[in-house]
N, C-alpha and C positions, 0 to 999 in steps of 0.2 A: 628890723631885723631884731632891735632891742627888746621888742616884745616877746621874740621867741628864747632869747638868752637870759638867764636868771643866774644869781647865786648859786654855787655847786656843780654847775653843767660844766662839762669838757669841750675845749674850742681848741681847734687846729691852727697852728699860725700859717697862713699861706704867704705873707709879704713880710719880709725882714728889711725893706727898702729903708733908706735914712728917714729921719723923722720930717714928715712934709711941712712942719711949722717952724723948725730949727734948722734942720738940715744935718743934724748930726746923727752919728750911725746909733742904732737901736741895740740894745743886749737881748731881742728875741730871736729865736734861730727857726728858720724856714722849716716846717716839718715837723715841729715840736709840738706836744699837747701840753697844754696849760688848763688849770681850773679857775675860774672865774671867783672871785672873791666878792665881787659887787659892780654893778652897773650904773653908772652915772650919768643923767640926762645932760647933753653937751652939743652944742649946734657945731662940728668940726668945722675947721676954715675949707678941707676941702669939699664940702658941699656934698657928700656921699654918706654922711654918717651924721646921726641924730644921738649917739651915744659914746662914752668911754668906756671901755672895761678894763678893771682892775684884777690882775691876773698876779699880783705879788712881784713882778717886776717893774722897777721904779713907781711911777704914779699911776697914770692910766693910758690906755691905747684907742686909738681909733678902730671901731669895731670893723671895719673893711679890712684890716689886716687878719682876720679870722674867719674860721668856719666852724660852724655848730656840728659838733660829731653827735651821732644817734645815741641815745641812752641804751646801754646794754640789757638786754632781756634776760629775765630770769628763766633760769632753765631748773627744771627737777630731775636730780641725779638720783638714781638708787644708791641705796647706803647698805653697806654690809655690817650687819649685826654679829658680834661675836658672842657666841653663848658657851658657857662652860661644857664641856662634855661630861655626861653623866656616864658613871660607872656603877655597874652592879655587882654587889659583893654575892661570893656564893658560898 
């Protein structure tokens, strides 16, 4: 999963359980979206992760707490162009 996630990607927190290394509560909120600042290689003690994600909250979190959100697709929108009305002098 760390190959798919990179800096600038949006991830969804799906697991706000206590920290599995220390047992302390985490400041993350399940269902919240976070932007990834960096991905650090790390063999997590849980055995399910090979990277930590830095999302700007504390230090870094096991990537199993997050799911990658799809990138938004650019859509072309028609724009209105305001042109001045031409008046004809008589």
